[in-house]
C-alpha positions in Angstrom: -40.2 52.1 55.1 -39.1 54.3 52.2 -39.0 52.4 48.9 -36.0 52.7 46.5 -36.7 54.9 43.6 -36.1 52.0 41.1 -39.0 50.2 42.7 -41.3 53.2 42.2 -40.2 54.2 38.7 -40.0 51.3 36.4 -40.3 52.1 32.7 -41.0 48.4 31.9 -44.2 48.6 33.9 -45.3 52.0 32.6 -44.0 55.2 31.1 -46.5 57.4 33.0 -45.9 58.8 36.5 -47.5 61.3 38.9 -44.9 63.2 40.9 -45.4 65.7 43.8 -43.1 67.9 45.7 -43.7 70.2 48.7 -41.9 73.2 50.2 -40.5 73.3 53.8 -39.8 76.1 56.3 -43.3 77.5 55.6 -42.0 78.5 52.2 -44.5 79.7 49.6 -44.4 79.3 45.8 -47.1 81.7 45.3 -49.8 83.9 47.0 -49.2 85.9 50.1 -47.3 84.5 53.0 -49.3 85.3 56.2 -46.1 85.4 58.3 -44.1 87.9 56.2 -46.8 89.6 54.2 -44.8 89.1 51.0 -46.2 87.9 47.8 -44.6 85.0 46.0 -47.0 84.7 43.1 -44.2 85.0 40.5 -42.6 81.8 41.7 -45.4 79.8 40.1 -44.1 81.0 36.8 -40.6 79.9 37.6 -41.9 76.4 38.1 -43.9 76.3 34.8 -41.1 77.8 32.8 -38.5 75.4 34.1 -40.8 72.4 33.6 -41.2 73.3 29.9 -37.5 74.0 29.4 -36.5 70.7 30.9 -39.1 68.8 28.9 -37.4 70.2 25.8 -34.1 68.8 26.9 -35.1 65.5 28.6 -36.9 62.7 26.8 -39.8 63.3 29.1 -43.2 64.6 28.2 -45.5 66.6 30.4 -49.1 65.3 30.4 -50.4 67.6 33.2 -49.2 70.0 35.9 -50.6 72.2 38.7 -48.5 74.6 40.7 -50.1 75.4 44.1 -49.2 77.7 47.0 -46.6 75.4 48.6 -46.4 72.3 46.4 -46.8 71.2 42.8 -48.0 68.1 40.9 -46.8 66.8 37.5 -47.9 63.9 35.4 -45.0 62.8 33.2 -44.3 60.3 30.5 -40.9 58.8 29.8 -40.3 58.7 26.1 -38.1 55.6 25.9 -38.1 55.5 22.1 -36.8 59.1 21.9 -34.2 58.4 24.5 -32.9 55.3 22.8 -32.8 57.0 19.4 -30.6 60.0 20.4 -27.3 60.2 18.5 -24.1 60.9 20.5 -24.1 64.5 19.2 -27.7 65.0 20.4 -26.9 63.5 23.8 -23.9 65.8 24.4 -25.8 68.9 23.0 -28.8 68.3 25.3 -26.7 67.5 28.4 -24.4 70.5 28.0 -27.6 72.6 27.8 -27.9 71.8 31.5 -24.4 71.2 32.8 -20.9 72.2 31.9 -20.2 68.8 30.4 -16.6 67.6 29.9 -13.6 68.9 27.9 -13.6 65.7 25.9 -17.2 66.2 24.9 -16.4 69.8 23.9 -13.6 68.5 21.6 -16.0 66.0 20.0 -18.5 68.7 19.3 -15.8 70.9 17.6 -14.8 68.0 15.4 -11.3 67.6 17.0 -9.7 64.2 16.8 -9.7 62.1 20.1 -7.1 59.7 21.5 -8.2 56.1 22.3 -8.4 57.0 26.0 -10.6 60.0 25.3 -12.8 58.0 23.0 -13.4 55.4 25.8 -14.1 58.2 28.3 -16.5 59.9 25.8 -18.4 56.6 25.2 -18.9 56.2 29.0 -20.0 59.8 29.4 -22.5 59.5 26.5 -24.0 56.3 28.0 -24.4 57.9 31.4 -25.9 61.1 30.0 -28.3 59.3 27.7 -29.6 57.2 30.6 -30.1 60.4 32.7 -32.0 62.1 29.9 -34.8 59.6 30.3 -34.7 59.7 34.1 -37.5 61.4 36.1 -35.1 61.5 39.1 -32.7 63.7 37.1 -35.5 65.8 35.7 -36.8 66.5 39.2 -33.3 67.2 40.5 -32.7 69.8 37.8 -36.1 71.4 38.5 -35.9 71.4 42.2 -32.3 72.6 42.5 -33.0 75.5 40.1 -36.1 76.7 42.0 -34.4 76.3 45.4 -31.4 78.4 44.4 -33.6 81.2 43.0 -35.9 81.1 46.0 -33.0 81.1 48.5 -31.4 84.0 46.7 -34.6 86.0 46.8 -35.1 85.2 50.5 -31.5 85.9 51.4 -31.0 82.6 53.1 -29.4 79.2 52.6 -30.6 75.7 53.4 -33.3 73.2 52.4 -36.2 74.5 50.3 -38.0 71.2 49.4 -39.5 68.7 51.8 -37.1 65.7 51.2 -37.2 63.8 48.0 -40.2 64.0 45.6 -43.0 61.5 45.9 -44.2 59.4 42.9 -47.0 57.2 41.8 -46.8 54.8 38.8 -49.9 55.1 36.5 -50.3 51.6 35.2 -53.2 52.0 32.7 -55.5 54.4 30.9 -58.0 54.7 33.9 -55.2 55.5 36.3 -53.7 58.1 33.9 -57.1 59.7 33.3 -58.0 59.8 37.0 -54.6 61.3 37.9 -54.6 63.9 35.2 -58.1 64.9 36.3 -57.0 65.1 40.0 -54.0 67.3 39.0 -55.9 69.6 36.7 -58.7 70.2 39.2 -56.4 71.1 42.1 -57.2 74.9 42.1 -60.9 74.3 41.8 -60.9 71.6 44.5 -58.8 74.0 46.8 -61.3 76.8 46.2 -58.7 79.2 44.7 -60.3 79.1 41.2 -63.9 78.8 40.1 -63.4 77.6 36.5 -60.9 75.8 34.3 -60.1 79.0 32.5 -59.2 80.8 35.8 -57.1 77.9 37.1 -53.8 79.6 36.7 -50.6 77.7 36.3 -52.3 74.4 35.3 -52.0 72.3 32.2 -55.8 72.5 31.6 -55.7 76.3 31.4 -52.8 76.1 29.0 -54.5 73.5 26.8 -57.7 75.6 26.6 -55.7 78.7 25.7 -53.9 76.8 23.0 -57.3 76.2 21.4 -58.9 79.6 22.0 -55.7 81.7 21.7 -53.2 79.8 19.5 -51.2 82.9 18.8 -50.1 83.1 22.5 -48.4 79.7 22.4 -44.6 79.7 22.8 -43.3 77.9 19.7 -39.8 77.7 21.2 -40.9 75.3 23.9 -41.9 71.7 23.5 -45.7 71.5 23.8 -47.6 69.4 26.3 -48.0 65.8 25.4 -50.9 65.7 22.9 -54.1 63.7 23.2 -54.0 60.8 20.8 -57.4 59.1 21.0 -57.7 58.6 17.2 -54.5 56.4 17.0 -54.6 52.6 17.3 -53.0 51.0 20.3 -49.9 50.1 18.3 -49.5 53.7 16.9 -50.3 55.5 20.1 -47.6 57.8 21.5 -49.7 60.4 23.3 -52.5 60.5 25.8 -54.9 57.7 24.8 -58.1 59.9 24.7 -59.7 62.6 22.6 -59.2 66.1 24.0 -62.9 66.9 23.4 -63.9 63.9 25.6 -61.4 64.9 28.3 -62.7 68.5 28.3 -66.2 67.3 28.6 -65.3 65.0 31.5 -63.2 67.6 33.4 -65.9 70.3 33.0 -68.5 67.9 34.4 -66.1 66.7 37.2 -65.1 70.2 38.1 -68.7 71.3 38.7 -69.3 68.2 40.8 -66.2 68.7 43.1 -66.7 72.4 43.8 -67.8 73.0 47.4 -70.4 75.6 46.3 -71.9 73.1 43.8 -72.7 70.3 46.2 -75.7 68.3 45.0 -74.8 69.0 41.4 -76.5 66.6 39.0 -75.8 66.8 35.2 -78.5 65.9 32.7 -76.1 63.7 30.7 -73.1 61.6 31.7 -69.7 62.2 30.1 -68.8 59.9 27.2 -65.6 58.6 28.9 -67.5 57.5 32.0 -70.0 55.6 29.9 -67.2 53.9 27.8 -65.2 53.0 30.9 -68.2 51.9 33.0 -67.2 54.0 36.0 -69.9 55.1 38.4 -70.4 58.9 39.1 -69.6 58.4 42.8 -66.4 56.4 42.2 -65.2 59.0 39.7 -65.9 62.0 41.8 -64.3 60.4 44.8 -61.2 59.7 42.7 -61.1 63.3 41.4 -61.1 64.5 45.0 -58.8 61.9 46.7 -56.6 60.2 44.1 -53.3 61.1 45.9 -54.5 59.6 49.2 -56.2 56.6 47.6 -53.0 55.0 46.4 -49.4 54.9 47.6 -46.7 54.2 44.9 -48.9 53.0 42.1 -52.4 53.0 40.6 -54.0 50.7 38.0 -55.8 47.4 37.8 -55.4 45.6 41.2 -53.6 42.6 39.6 -51.1 44.9 37.9 -50.5 46.8 41.1 -49.8 43.6 43.0 -47.5 42.4 40.2 -45.4 45.6 40.2 -45.2 45.4 44.0 -44.2 41.8 44.0 -41.5 42.4 41.3 -39.4 44.2 44.0 -40.3 41.9 46.9 -43.3 43.9 48.2 -46.3 42.1 49.7 -48.9 44.9 50.2 -50.1 48.0 48.4 -52.8 50.4 49.1 -56.0 51.0 47.0 -57.7 47.7 46.2 -61.3 49.1 46.7 -60.5 52.3 44.8 -58.8 50.4 42.0 -61.8 48.1 41.5 -64.1 51.1 41.5 -62.5 52.7 38.5 -61.9 49.3 36.8 -65.4 47.8 37.1 -64.9 45.3 34.2 
């Protein structure tokens, strides 16, 4: 049975989520459609551009992304502190950057005086919009509706473009976040459409590497990807809780291990993060290949997974063996 979205996205349990969406009607985001012979490669850019624009408006950070031929993956973080600190002016300005808003909000922005009734209406609007600016569901709605309209216009047709509602997985701790980001960033290599991180087009890992090697190409007008924040203490941490150098070492090692043409690959040294977390090579490589299938709506320590499920009356969740493999302590 389908779970209510509030049971799958619960910011009290975690701010980090893996979301996936897939096309229907044999639609392609990129590459060449074998049925029509048309190339849709440019649509991958649509997705990336819209993700980055929405991240600049919503209080939601992008940790990782990968845009594939007929689906895409995102790892997102809800920035609850940023959402709660928005002023009424900021809420209206951000929301009207996406939607037409309301005449009362327009009066407020111009500095016009408001009647008591208009003030009450404005307070209600601001409360609703502020809540939506921290909502992954609204973020995904804005992303998917925009891409569907553009694709339908290009295809000269109407109707559904996406395969139902998006799927999500709550990432309850550092190991789950690390494993999921690795799974997402390695999608093109695992699928055999790229042979290196640098050639993994339309992925966050390619963007992060280019930010280091070619900083002049970065678009300063867009909100950057969520930064790695391994040097911060737990109380100060607001980014991804690892050092980027350690992540890069691990993803390079993992990418070589999961490539089909590199079976039997054995590195002379193990990555620092695997040593620190105590995760075995086999468990990690399996996770990098199969993370999406290993879990259903959440990933983390087994007791935390069970607690989140029980919070909404659930009695069973998938992934006990896999959870224990990446949480050996």
